[in-house]
N, C-alpha and C positions, 0 to 999 in steps of 0.2 A: 578608140575612134568612141566621139561622139554619142555617135547611131547606138552604134552596142550599149549605151550608159542610158541612155533614153527605153532603151525595149527592152534592160533587163528587168523592170519590175513585174512589166506586163508577162514576163514573157515564163515567170516563176507562179508571176498572181495565175496563167492556165497552164503548167507543169509541164511550159516548153522549153526553161532550160538550159535540154541537152540541145540547145541550138543557138548555142552561144557558144558551148565548143569548135561549131566546124563554121562559124560566123563571119567573118574574117577569109577563110581562104575565098567561098562561099563567094565573100564581097567580087572579092579577086578574079576567080576564076570569073565571074556575071561580066566582068568585068571588061579583061580583058576576050571572052567565046563571046562582049558581043548577043546576050541570054534575055531575053523575056523576061518581066513580070513573074513572069509563069513558071514560065523554064526556073525562074531560082526561085520561086516560093518552095516548086516542087522537090527540087535535089536539097535545101534542109530538110522540109519533112520527110524525105527520104532517111536522109543523115538521123532524124530522130526517133521515125518506125526500127531503124537498124537500128539504135541503143537503144531503144527501150528492147527489143527481141533479144540481144547480151548478154541484156540487165537481165533477164525474165530465166533463157537457161545460166547461167551461171545460179541464177540462186532455184533453182531445178537442180541443178546441180550438186547443189549444198545442202538440204533439202532430203535427197536422194543418194544423199550419204555418199558419195560414185567421189574416185580416183581418178584424180586427169589425169595422167598419166598412162594410165591402164583404157588407149584407145586399142579400133583395128587399128586403127597408122602403125601401134606402134608396138602391137601380134608380133606375132612369130611365128607365121606357120610356115617357114622353113624346120619350124625344135621336133614336126607334127605333121612327117611327109600326109601320114593318113585320111591327114583333116582337109576337108569340101570346101574350098574356101569360096569356090562359085557357090553352094550355100549355104556359104555361113555369112556373104555380102547379101543375101535374096532373105536372107532374112533379117540383115540392116534396114529392110526396106518398111520392118513392123508390119509388113501386116499380122499376125500374126493377134499381134493387139488390136489389132480394131477390126479380128472376128471375140474377139475375147479367147482368144486359146491359150495354151497350159504348151515349153517347155521345158522338157530335161535336156539337158547338157549332162551327159557322164561317164566315166573313167577314173583309169587310177590318181592317185597324190602327186599332184607337179609334171601335167601336161596345160595344165592352162589355164583350167576351168573356172579358174572363176578372173579373168583375169580378160575375156571373153565375155563374160558372162553380164560384165560393168564395162569392159567395152561396147555389149548391145544396148544397153543401159543408155548409154550415153547417149550413143544412134537415138536411141526413142526419149531422149529428154531433148538432145536437138529436135526431132518432128513437135514437140511442144506437149510430150506423155508428161507426168506426172508416176514418176520410181522414186522408188527406196532399193535398195540393200543395202537389204541385213544378211546379220548369223542368225543358222537358223533357232542353235541352245540359248544366245539372249536374248532371241523376239519373245519366243517360248516362258525365259527368267522376267522376262518383262510384263506380259500377258497375268505372266501365273501373282506377280509385285502387285498387280490394279485388286488380288482379292484383300491383300493385306488390307491395300487403305482407302478401299471402298473404288476403286478406279476404273475397273474393270474396262467399262462400255469404252470407256473413251480410247482407255491403248488397247482398243480391239479394234475400236477408229482409226487408229493410225496403221493399222499392217489392210484396212478392209479399202481405205479412202485409196490410191494409190494401181494407178493404171495399169503398173508392173510389177509386181513382188518384186525380189529378187532373196530367193533365198541362198544363201552359202551357206555351205560347208552340209548341207541333207545327209540327216542319218551316218553324219561320224560319231555323234556322240550317242547314248543310248535315253530313252526316253522315259523321265518317270513319269507316273500320275500327277497333277491333272496333264503334262503336258498333252500326251495321244490327242486328250479331248479335246485339247486348245486347237493343236495343229487340223486336226479334222475342224472340229470351226474351220478357223479362218480358210480351207481348201476349198469347204461348204458356201462356204458368206461371197465369197471371189468367184466360184463358180458360172459358167457362162455371160462372170459381168463386165471381169475384167482376170484379167492376166499373170501369171506366176512360172515368175522362169527359172 
C-alpha cells in the first residue's frame, strides 16, 4: 500500500509504528464495515494501546524474573486439596498490594509455594505492579556484595523499589551476619510502603 509507505515516517516519528502492524487489516475491515473515520482511527489507537500494554507487561515479567510457565492457570489445585482455591483467586486481585500489606505462604517442601508465589506475581504484573521474584539467600548475597564494591545503597534500592517483592525459599538457609540485619533493613524499609510475599 502506497499510503502505508507514506505514513511510516510520521508514525515512527510519533512512536506509533505499532499501528503499521494492523493498518492493512483495519483498512480492509473499515472498507467492508463502512466505518466512519473516527471509528477507524479509534480501532487503530486501540491496537496501539494493546500492543504497548503487552510490551510493558513483557518488560515487567522479565524485570521481575518471573517464570512465564508458573501461572494460576498452570497451578494444579488438585495436587493439594487443602488449599483454598477461592482464597488464592481472591489474592490474585492484588488488594493486599494496594493496601501495602504482606503475604506469607508457608508449608512443607514440594507443595507448590514457589509456583503459587510466581503465579501471584504474574497476576500483579498484569495489573501494572512492578514485581521482583528473588531467592532470599541470593538477595542477601547481592546486598552483602554491595559493601565490598561501594554499591550498597544502589543494591538495596533494587529490592526496595518494586511494588511487590517475592522472597523465595525464605528461611531455608541459616543467616550469617550481616544477613539478618540486611533482611531486617529490607523488611523495615518496605513496611507500609510496599508489599512482600
